[in-house]
mmCIF file as Biopython writes it, N, C-alpha, C and O atoms, coordinates in Angstrom:
data_model
#
loop_
_atom_site.group_PDB
_atom_site.id
_atom_site.type_symbol
_atom_site.label_atom_id
_atom_site.label_alt_id
_atom_site.label_comp_id
_atom_site.label_asym_id
_atom_site.label_entity_id
_atom_site.label_seq_id
_atom_site.pdbx_PDB_ins_code
_atom_site.Cartn_x
_atom_site.Cartn_y
_atom_site.Cartn_z
_atom_site.occupancy
_atom_site.B_iso_or_equiv
_atom_site.auth_seq_id
_atom_site.auth_asym_id
_atom_site.pdbx_PDB_model_num
ATOM 1   N N  . MET A ? 1  ? -2.082 -25.661 10.589  1.0 0.0 1  A 1 
ATOM 2   C CA . MET A ? 1  ? -0.731 -26.379 9.473   1.0 0.0 1  A 1 
ATOM 3   C C  . MET A ? 1  ? -0.360 -27.134 9.811   1.0 0.0 1  A 1 
ATOM 4   O O  . MET A ? 1  ? -0.399 -27.395 11.013  1.0 0.0 1  A 1 
ATOM 5   N N  . SER A ? 2  ? 0.194  -27.882 8.931   1.0 0.0 2  A 1 
ATOM 6   C CA . SER A ? 2  ? 1.296  -29.167 8.948   1.0 0.0 2  A 1 
ATOM 7   C C  . SER A ? 2  ? 2.355  -28.741 8.511   1.0 0.0 2  A 1 
ATOM 8   O O  . SER A ? 2  ? 2.513  -27.925 7.603   1.0 0.0 2  A 1 
ATOM 9   N N  . SER A ? 3  ? 3.059  -29.225 9.077   1.0 0.0 3  A 1 
ATOM 10  C CA . SER A ? 3  ? 4.724  -28.809 8.602   1.0 0.0 3  A 1 
ATOM 11  C C  . SER A ? 3  ? 4.603  -29.569 7.507   1.0 0.0 3  A 1 
ATOM 12  O O  . SER A ? 3  ? 3.862  -30.552 7.510   1.0 0.0 3  A 1 
ATOM 13  N N  . ALA A ? 4  ? 5.219  -29.254 6.586   1.0 0.0 4  A 1 
ATOM 14  C CA . ALA A ? 4  ? 5.467  -29.715 5.231   1.0 0.0 4  A 1 
ATOM 15  C C  . ALA A ? 4  ? 7.031  -29.462 4.662   1.0 0.0 4  A 1 
ATOM 16  O O  . ALA A ? 4  ? 7.526  -28.335 4.663   1.0 0.0 4  A 1 
ATOM 17  N N  . ARG A ? 5  ? 7.708  -30.584 4.202   1.0 0.0 5  A 1 
ATOM 18  C CA . ARG A ? 5  ? 8.892  -30.015 4.242   1.0 0.0 5  A 1 
ATOM 19  C C  . ARG A ? 5  ? 9.128  -29.879 2.584   1.0 0.0 5  A 1 
ATOM 20  O O  . ARG A ? 5  ? 8.983  -30.752 1.729   1.0 0.0 5  A 1 
ATOM 21  N N  . LYS A ? 6  ? 9.550  -28.450 2.426   1.0 0.0 6  A 1 
ATOM 22  C CA . LYS A ? 6  ? 10.130 -27.935 1.394   1.0 0.0 6  A 1 
ATOM 23  C C  . LYS A ? 6  ? 10.914 -28.648 0.605   1.0 0.0 6  A 1 
ATOM 24  O O  . LYS A ? 6  ? 11.990 -29.109 0.986   1.0 0.0 6  A 1 
ATOM 25  N N  . THR A ? 7  ? 10.349 -28.823 -0.781  1.0 0.0 7  A 1 
ATOM 26  C CA . THR A ? 7  ? 11.335 -30.001 -1.822  1.0 0.0 7  A 1 
ATOM 27  C C  . THR A ? 7  ? 12.236 -28.694 -2.687  1.0 0.0 7  A 1 
ATOM 28  O O  . THR A ? 7  ? 11.914 -27.537 -2.960  1.0 0.0 7  A 1 
ATOM 29  N N  . LYS A ? 8  ? 13.473 -29.487 -2.949  1.0 0.0 8  A 1 
ATOM 30  C CA . LYS A ? 8  ? 14.412 -28.500 -3.628  1.0 0.0 8  A 1 
ATOM 31  C C  . LYS A ? 8  ? 14.847 -28.986 -5.142  1.0 0.0 8  A 1 
ATOM 32  O O  . LYS A ? 8  ? 15.020 -30.173 -5.418  1.0 0.0 8  A 1 
ATOM 33  N N  . ILE A ? 9  ? 14.951 -28.249 -5.786  1.0 0.0 9  A 1 
ATOM 34  C CA . ILE A ? 9  ? 14.847 -28.507 -7.623  1.0 0.0 9  A 1 
ATOM 35  C C  . ILE A ? 9  ? 16.525 -28.570 -7.618  1.0 0.0 9  A 1 
ATOM 36  O O  . ILE A ? 9  ? 17.289 -27.724 -7.152  1.0 0.0 9  A 1 
ATOM 37  N N  . LYS A ? 10 ? 16.779 -29.524 -8.119  1.0 0.0 10 A 1 
ATOM 38  C CA . LYS A ? 10 ? 18.319 -29.593 -8.381  1.0 0.0 10 A 1 
ATOM 39  C C  . LYS A ? 10 ? 18.139 -29.893 -9.869  1.0 0.0 10 A 1 
ATOM 40  O O  . LYS A ? 10 ? 17.468 -30.722 -10.482 1.0 0.0 10 A 1 
ATOM 41  N N  . LEU A ? 11 ? 19.223 -28.636 -10.332 1.0 0.0 11 A 1 
ATOM 42  C CA . LEU A ? 11 ? 19.556 -28.493 -11.779 1.0 0.0 11 A 1 
ATOM 43  C C  . LEU A ? 11 ? 21.028 -28.862 -12.169 1.0 0.0 11 A 1 
ATOM 44  O O  . LEU A ? 11 ? 22.052 -28.705 -11.504 1.0 0.0 11 A 1 
ATOM 45  N N  . LYS A ? 12 ? 20.850 -29.445 -13.542 1.0 0.0 12 A 1 
ATOM 46  C CA . LYS A ? 12 ? 22.193 -29.861 -13.762 1.0 0.0 12 A 1 
ATOM 47  C C  . LYS A ? 12 ? 23.210 -28.347 -14.148 1.0 0.0 12 A 1 
ATOM 48  O O  . LYS A ? 12 ? 22.810 -27.370 -14.781 1.0 0.0 12 A 1 
ATOM 49  N N  . ALA A ? 13 ? 24.336 -28.509 -13.658 1.0 0.0 13 A 1 
ATOM 50  C CA . ALA A ? 13 ? 25.285 -27.060 -14.156 1.0 0.0 13 A 1 
ATOM 51  C C  . ALA A ? 13 ? 25.380 -27.372 -15.990 1.0 0.0 13 A 1 
ATOM 52  O O  . ALA A ? 13 ? 25.539 -28.379 -16.680 1.0 0.0 13 A 1 
ATOM 53  N N  . THR A ? 14 ? 25.223 -26.185 -16.210 1.0 0.0 14 A 1 
ATOM 54  C CA . THR A ? 14 ? 25.339 -26.159 -17.813 1.0 0.0 14 A 1 
ATOM 55  C C  . THR A ? 14 ? 26.346 -25.574 -18.259 1.0 0.0 14 A 1 
ATOM 56  O O  . THR A ? 14 ? 26.840 -24.698 -17.549 1.0 0.0 14 A 1 
ATOM 57  N N  . ARG A ? 15 ? 26.807 -25.804 -19.249 1.0 0.0 15 A 1 
ATOM 58  C CA . ARG A ? 15 ? 28.292 -25.283 -19.515 1.0 0.0 15 A 1 
ATOM 59  C C  . ARG A ? 15 ? 28.524 -23.920 -19.582 1.0 0.0 15 A 1 
ATOM 60  O O  . ARG A ? 15 ? 27.550 -23.341 -20.064 1.0 0.0 15 A 1 
ATOM 61  N N  . PRO A ? 16 ? 29.495 -23.136 -19.268 1.0 0.0 16 A 1 
ATOM 62  C CA . PRO A ? 16 ? 29.567 -21.518 -19.708 1.0 0.0 16 A 1 
ATOM 63  C C  . PRO A ? 16 ? 29.704 -21.192 -21.028 1.0 0.0 16 A 1 
ATOM 64  O O  . PRO A ? 16 ? 30.496 -21.742 -21.793 1.0 0.0 16 A 1 
ATOM 65  N N  . ARG A ? 17 ? 28.821 -20.158 -21.361 1.0 0.0 17 A 1 
ATOM 66  C CA . ARG A ? 17 ? 28.702 -19.886 -22.436 1.0 0.0 17 A 1 
ATOM 67  C C  . ARG A ? 17 ? 29.980 -19.150 -23.443 1.0 0.0 17 A 1 
ATOM 68  O O  . ARG A ? 17 ? 30.735 -18.506 -22.714 1.0 0.0 17 A 1 
ATOM 69  N N  . ASN A ? 18 ? 30.304 -19.105 -24.594 1.0 0.0 18 A 1 
ATOM 70  C CA . ASN A ? 18 ? 31.248 -18.360 -24.728 1.0 0.0 18 A 1 
ATOM 71  C C  . ASN A ? 18 ? 30.974 -16.831 -24.699 1.0 0.0 18 A 1 
ATOM 72  O O  . ASN A ? 18 ? 30.135 -16.422 -25.501 1.0 0.0 18 A 1 
ATOM 73  N N  . PRO A ? 19 ? 31.532 -16.000 -23.935 1.0 0.0 19 A 1 
ATOM 74  C CA . PRO A ? 19 ? 31.806 -14.683 -24.009 1.0 0.0 19 A 1 
ATOM 75  C C  . PRO A ? 19 ? 31.492 -13.604 -25.383 1.0 0.0 19 A 1 
ATOM 76  O O  . PRO A ? 19 ? 30.780 -12.601 -25.330 1.0 0.0 19 A 1 
ATOM 77  N N  . LEU A ? 20 ? 32.236 -14.120 -26.611 1.0 0.0 20 A 1 
ATOM 78  C CA . LEU A ? 20 ? 32.552 -13.242 -27.731 1.0 0.0 20 A 1 
ATOM 79  C C  . LEU A ? 20 ? 31.322 -13.870 -28.530 1.0 0.0 20 A 1 
ATOM 80  O O  . LEU A ? 20 ? 30.976 -13.248 -29.534 1.0 0.0 20 A 1 
ATOM 81  N N  . VAL A ? 21 ? 30.774 -14.779 -28.273 1.0 0.0 21 A 1 
ATOM 82  C CA . VAL A ? 21 ? 29.836 -14.984 -29.356 1.0 0.0 21 A 1 
ATOM 83  C C  . VAL A ? 21 ? 28.398 -13.664 -29.515 1.0 0.0 21 A 1 
ATOM 84  O O  . VAL A ? 21 ? 27.918 -12.940 -30.387 1.0 0.0 21 A 1 
ATOM 85  N N  . VAL A ? 22 ? 28.228 -13.923 -28.336 1.0 0.0 22 A 1 
ATOM 86  C CA . VAL A ? 22 ? 27.185 -12.999 -28.335 1.0 0.0 22 A 1 
ATOM 87  C C  . VAL A ? 22 ? 27.248 -11.147 -28.918 1.0 0.0 22 A 1 
ATOM 88  O O  . VAL A ? 22 ? 26.405 -10.587 -29.619 1.0 0.0 22 A 1 
ATOM 89  N N  . PRO A ? 23 ? 28.238 -10.680 -28.471 1.0 0.0 23 A 1 
ATOM 90  C CA . PRO A ? 23 ? 28.241 -9.466  -29.065 1.0 0.0 23 A 1 
ATOM 91  C C  . PRO A ? 23 ? 28.201 -9.352  -30.789 1.0 0.0 23 A 1 
ATOM 92  O O  . PRO A ? 23 ? 27.745 -8.480  -31.528 1.0 0.0 23 A 1 
ATOM 93  N N  . ALA A ? 24 ? 29.042 -10.917 -31.122 1.0 0.0 24 A 1 
ATOM 94  C CA . ALA A ? 24 ? 29.398 -11.101 -32.267 1.0 0.0 24 A 1 
ATOM 95  C C  . ALA A ? 24 ? 28.054 -11.486 -33.167 1.0 0.0 24 A 1 
ATOM 96  O O  . ALA A ? 24 ? 27.994 -11.529 -34.396 1.0 0.0 24 A 1 
ATOM 97  N N  . ALA A ? 25 ? 27.039 -11.741 -32.255 1.0 0.0 25 A 1 
ATOM 98  C CA . ALA A ? 25 ? 25.993 -12.022 -33.515 1.0 0.0 25 A 1 
ATOM 99  C C  . ALA A ? 25 ? 25.073 -10.736 -33.189 1.0 0.0 25 A 1 
ATOM 100 O O  . ALA A ? 25 ? 24.194 -10.579 -34.036 1.0 0.0 25 A 1 
ATOM 101 N N  . LYS A ? 26 ? 25.079 -9.747  -32.114 1.0 0.0 26 A 1 
ATOM 102 C CA . LYS A ? 26 ? 24.409 -8.710  -31.902 1.0 0.0 26 A 1 
ATOM 103 C C  . LYS A ? 26 ? 24.889 -7.864  -33.345 1.0 0.0 26 A 1 
ATOM 104 O O  . LYS A ? 26 ? 23.957 -7.392  -33.996 1.0 0.0 26 A 1 
ATOM 105 N N  . ARG A ? 27 ? 26.219 -7.662  -33.846 1.0 0.0 27 A 1 
ATOM 106 C CA . ARG A ? 27 ? 26.284 -6.937  -34.497 1.0 0.0 27 A 1 
ATOM 107 C C  . ARG A ? 27 ? 26.307 -7.312  -35.914 1.0 0.0 27 A 1 
ATOM 108 O O  . ARG A ? 27 ? 26.635 -6.523  -36.800 1.0 0.0 27 A 1 
ATOM 109 N N  . LYS A ? 28 ? 25.906 -8.697  -36.143 1.0 0.0 28 A 1 
ATOM 110 C CA . LYS A ? 28 ? 25.696 -9.276  -37.156 1.0 0.0 28 A 1 
ATOM 111 C C  . LYS A ? 28 ? 27.328 -10.082 -37.925 1.0 0.0 28 A 1 
ATOM 112 O O  . LYS A ? 28 ? 27.502 -11.029 -38.693 1.0 0.0 28 A 1 
ATOM 113 N N  . ALA A ? 29 ? 28.194 -9.180  -37.274 1.0 0.0 29 A 1 
ATOM 114 C CA . ALA A ? 29 ? 29.205 -9.617  -37.999 1.0 0.0 29 A 1 
ATOM 115 C C  . ALA A ? 29 ? 29.562 -10.438 -39.754 1.0 0.0 29 A 1 
ATOM 116 O O  . ALA A ? 29 ? 30.258 -11.418 -40.020 1.0 0.0 29 A 1 
ATOM 117 N N  . GLY A ? 30 ? 28.946 -9.752  -40.439 1.0 0.0 30 A 1 
ATOM 118 C CA . GLY A ? 30 ? 28.757 -10.315 -41.688 1.0 0.0 30 A 1 
ATOM 119 C C  . GLY A ? 30 ? 28.782 -8.652  -42.471 1.0 0.0 30 A 1 
ATOM 120 O O  . GLY A ? 30 ? 29.098 -7.587  -41.941 1.0 0.0 30 A 1 
ATOM 121 N N  . ALA A ? 31 ? 28.273 -8.941  -44.071 1.0 0.0 31 A 1 
ATOM 122 C CA . ALA A ? 31 ? 28.653 -7.617  -44.822 1.0 0.0 31 A 1 
ATOM 123 C C  . ALA A ? 31 ? 27.932 -6.798  -44.274 1.0 0.0 31 A 1 
ATOM 124 O O  . ALA A ? 31 ? 27.016 -7.375  -43.690 1.0 0.0 31 A 1 
ATOM 125 N N  . HIS A ? 32 ? 27.881 -5.327  -44.138 1.0 0.0 32 A 1 
ATOM 126 C CA . HIS A ? 32 ? 27.592 -4.212  -44.173 1.0 0.0 32 A 1 
ATOM 127 C C  . HIS A ? 32 ? 26.619 -4.042  -45.179 1.0 0.0 32 A 1 
ATOM 128 O O  . HIS A ? 32 ? 27.230 -3.852  -46.231 1.0 0.0 32 A 1 
ATOM 129 N N  . ARG A ? 33 ? 25.373 -4.016  -45.371 1.0 0.0 33 A 1 
ATOM 130 C CA . ARG A ? 33 ? 24.349 -3.631  -46.389 1.0 0.0 33 A 1 
ATOM 131 C C  . ARG A ? 33 ? 22.886 -3.514  -45.931 1.0 0.0 33 A 1 
ATOM 132 O O  . ARG A ? 33 ? 22.740 -3.963  -44.794 1.0 0.0 33 A 1 
ATOM 133 N N  . LYS A ? 34 ? 22.019 -3.146  -46.364 1.0 0.0 34 A 1 
ATOM 134 C CA . LYS A ? 34 ? 20.885 -2.935  -46.183 1.0 0.0 34 A 1 
ATOM 135 C C  . LYS A ? 34 ? 20.096 -4.062  -46.414 1.0 0.0 34 A 1 
ATOM 136 O O  . LYS A ? 34 ? 20.233 -4.749  -47.426 1.0 0.0 34 A 1 
ATOM 137 N N  . SER A ? 35 ? 19.164 -4.328  -45.420 1.0 0.0 35 A 1 
ATOM 138 C CA . SER A ? 35 ? 18.350 -5.733  -45.540 1.0 0.0 35 A 1 
ATOM 139 C C  . SER A ? 35 ? 17.285 -5.201  -46.830 1.0 0.0 35 A 1 
ATOM 140 O O  . SER A ? 35 ? 17.000 -4.111  -47.326 1.0 0.0 35 A 1 
ATOM 141 N N  . ARG A ? 36 ? 16.905 -6.562  -47.041 1.0 0.0 36 A 1 
ATOM 142 C CA . ARG A ? 36 ? 15.922 -6.405  -48.440 1.0 0.0 36 A 1 
ATOM 143 C C  . ARG A ? 36 ? 14.728 -5.290  -47.584 1.0 0.0 36 A 1 
ATOM 144 O O  . ARG A ? 36 ? 14.844 -4.102  -47.884 1.0 0.0 36 A 1 
ATOM 145 N N  . SER A ? 37 ? 14.081 -5.506  -46.983 1.0 0.0 37 A 1 
ATOM 146 C CA . SER A ? 37 ? 13.007 -4.875  -46.360 1.0 0.0 37 A 1 
ATOM 147 C C  . SER A ? 37 ? 13.662 -3.342  -46.383 1.0 0.0 37 A 1 
ATOM 148 O O  . SER A ? 37 ? 13.058 -2.503  -47.051 1.0 0.0 37 A 1 
ATOM 149 N N  . ALA A ? 38 ? 14.721 -2.996  -45.767 1.0 0.0 38 A 1 
ATOM 150 C CA . ALA A ? 38 ? 14.896 -1.878  -45.337 1.0 0.0 38 A 1 
ATOM 151 C C  . ALA A ? 38 ? 15.611 -1.023  -47.051 1.0 0.0 38 A 1 
ATOM 152 O O  . ALA A ? 38 ? 15.809 0.187   -47.149 1.0 0.0 38 A 1 
ATOM 153 N N  . THR A ? 39 ? 15.826 -1.884  -48.003 1.0 0.0 39 A 1 
ATOM 154 C CA . THR A ? 39 ? 15.752 -1.562  -49.364 1.0 0.0 39 A 1 
ATOM 155 C C  . THR A ? 39 ? 14.413 -0.936  -49.957 1.0 0.0 39 A 1 
ATOM 156 O O  . THR A ? 39 ? 14.216 0.153   -50.496 1.0 0.0 39 A 1 
ATOM 157 N N  . ARG A ? 40 ? 13.573 -1.987  -49.676 1.0 0.0 40 A 1 
ATOM 158 C CA . ARG A ? 40 ? 12.333 -2.029  -50.194 1.0 0.0 40 A 1 
ATOM 159 C C  . ARG A ? 40 ? 11.383 -0.590  -49.771 1.0 0.0 40 A 1 
ATOM 160 O O  . ARG A ? 40 ? 10.845 0.195   -50.552 1.0 0.0 40 A 1 
ATOM 161 N N  . HIS A ? 41 ? 11.396 -0.553  -47.959 1.0 0.0 41 A 1 
ATOM 162 C CA . HIS A ? 41 ? 11.389 0.651   -47.639 1.0 0.0 41 A 1 
ATOM 163 C C  . HIS A ? 41 ? 11.795 2.248   -48.110 1.0 0.0 41 A 1 
ATOM 164 O O  . HIS A ? 41 ? 11.140 3.290   -48.125 1.0 0.0 41 A 1 
ATOM 165 N N  . ALA A ? 42 ? 12.934 1.982   -48.414 1.0 0.0 42 A 1 
ATOM 166 C CA . ALA A ? 42 ? 13.503 3.243   -48.929 1.0 0.0 42 A 1 
ATOM 167 C C  . ALA A ? 42 ? 13.135 3.813   -50.373 1.0 0.0 42 A 1 
ATOM 168 O O  . ALA A ? 42 ? 13.050 4.969   -50.788 1.0 0.0 42 A 1 
ATOM 169 N N  . ASP A ? 43 ? 12.903 2.275   -51.131 1.0 0.0 43 A 1 
ATOM 170 C CA . ASP A ? 43 ? 12.383 3.024   -52.516 1.0 0.0 43 A 1 
ATOM 171 C C  . ASP A ? 43 ? 11.408 3.653   -52.596 1.0 0.0 43 A 1 
ATOM 172 O O  . ASP A ? 43 ? 11.102 4.580   -53.347 1.0 0.0 43 A 1 
ATOM 173 N N  . LYS A ? 44 ? 10.592 2.878   -51.369 1.0 0.0 44 A 1 
ATOM 174 C CA . LYS A ? 44 ? 9.176  3.201   -51.422 1.0 0.0 44 A 1 
ATOM 175 C C  . LYS A ? 44 ? 8.724  4.721   -50.872 1.0 0.0 44 A 1 
ATOM 176 O O  . LYS A ? 44 ? 7.677  5.285   -51.189 1.0 0.0 44 A 1 
ATOM 177 N N  . ARG A ? 45 ? 9.596  5.170   -50.115 1.0 0.0 45 A 1 
ATOM 178 C CA . ARG A ? 45 ? 9.573  6.625   -49.815 1.0 0.0 45 A 1 
ATOM 179 C C  . ARG A ? 45 ? 9.893  7.542   -50.671 1.0 0.0 45 A 1 
ATOM 180 O O  . ARG A ? 45 ? 9.147  8.511   -50.815 1.0 0.0 45 A 1 
ATOM 181 N N  . ALA A ? 46 ? 11.329 7.383   -51.570 1.0 0.0 46 A 1 
ATOM 182 C CA . ALA A ? 46 ? 11.603 7.985   -52.711 1.0 0.0 46 A 1 
ATOM 183 C C  . ALA A ? 46 ? 10.647 7.921   -53.596 1.0 0.0 46 A 1 
ATOM 184 O O  . ALA A ? 46 ? 9.874  8.840   -53.867 1.0 0.0 46 A 1 
ATOM 185 N N  . LEU A ? 47 ? 10.663 6.882   -54.057 1.0 0.0 47 A 1 
ATOM 186 C CA . LEU A ? 47 ? 9.045  6.860   -54.891 1.0 0.0 47 A 1 
ATOM 187 C C  . LEU A ? 47 ? 7.761  8.081   -54.431 1.0 0.0 47 A 1 
ATOM 188 O O  . LEU A ? 47 ? 7.251  8.980   -55.099 1.0 0.0 47 A 1 
ATOM 189 N N  . ASP A ? 48 ? 7.565  7.698   -53.192 1.0 0.0 48 A 1 
ATOM 190 C CA . ASP A ? 48 ? 6.432  8.864   -52.729 1.0 0.0 48 A 1 
ATOM 191 C C  . ASP A ? 48 ? 6.840  10.456  -52.829 1.0 0.0 48 A 1 
ATOM 192 O O  . ASP A ? 48 ? 6.198  11.384  -53.320 1.0 0.0 48 A 1 
ATOM 193 N N  . LYS A ? 49 ? 8.022  10.452  -52.247 1.0 0.0 49 A 1 
ATOM 194 C CA . LYS A ? 49 ? 8.668  11.975  -52.247 1.0 0.0 49 A 1 
ATOM 195 C C  . LYS A ? 49 ? 8.712  12.447  -53.648 1.0 0.0 49 A 1 
ATOM 196 O O  . LYS A ? 49 ? 8.504  13.652  -53.785 1.0 0.0 49 A 1 
ATOM 197 N N  . GLN A ? 50 ? 8.982  11.620  -54.929 1.0 0.0 50 A 1 
ATOM 198 C CA . GLN A ? 50 ? 9.125  11.809  -55.962 1.0 0.0 50 A 1 
ATOM 199 C C  . GLN A ? 50 ? 7.382  12.539  -56.830 1.0 0.0 50 A 1 
ATOM 200 O O  . GLN A ? 50 ? 7.102  13.441  -57.620 1.0 0.0 50 A 1 
ATOM 201 N N  . LEU A ? 51 ? 6.554  11.350  -55.967 1.0 0.0 51 A 1 
ATOM 202 C CA . LEU A ? 51 ? 5.046  11.578  -56.797 1.0 0.0 51 A 1 
ATOM 203 C C  . LEU A ? 51 ? 4.721  12.747  -56.274 1.0 0.0 51 A 1 
ATOM 204 O O  . LEU A ? 51 ? 3.913  13.365  -56.967 1.0 0.0 51 A 1 
ATOM 205 N N  . ARG A ? 52 ? 5.174  13.457  -54.965 1.0 0.0 52 A 1 
ATOM 206 C CA . ARG A ? 52 ? 4.452  14.484  -54.031 1.0 0.0 52 A 1 
ATOM 207 C C  . ARG A ? 52 ? 5.187  15.550  -54.802 1.0 0.0 52 A 1 
ATOM 208 O O  . ARG A ? 52 ? 4.495  16.568  -54.789 1.0 0.0 52 A 1 
ATOM 209 N N  . GLU A ? 53 ? 6.386  15.742  -55.513 1.0 0.0 53 A 1 
ATOM 210 C CA . GLU A ? 53 ? 7.097  16.793  -55.713 1.0 0.0 53 A 1 
ATOM 211 C C  . GLU A ? 53 ? 6.658  17.438  -57.461 1.0 0.0 53 A 1 
ATOM 212 O O  . GLU A ? 53 ? 6.952  18.501  -58.006 1.0 0.0 53 A 1 
ATOM 213 N N  . ASP A ? 54 ? 5.967  16.416  -57.876 1.0 0.0 54 A 1 
ATOM 214 C CA . ASP A ? 54 ? 5.655  16.393  -59.187 1.0 0.0 54 A 1 
ATOM 215 C C  . ASP A ? 54 ? 4.260  17.130  -59.424 1.0 0.0 54 A 1 
ATOM 216 O O  . ASP A ? 54 ? 3.794  17.218  -60.560 1.0 0.0 54 A 1 
#
């Protein structure tokens, strides 16, 4: 085996991220209501429940 030199990759240092953005994005930081799909799914379950009772 020949001795090959290892090449090192140099990356530019990126700006540090704002630590307050991630928690805000995780909890949606907006109005507290169900999404359209959640509302539609709940309506569908309520209809199925109603049909089973009759």
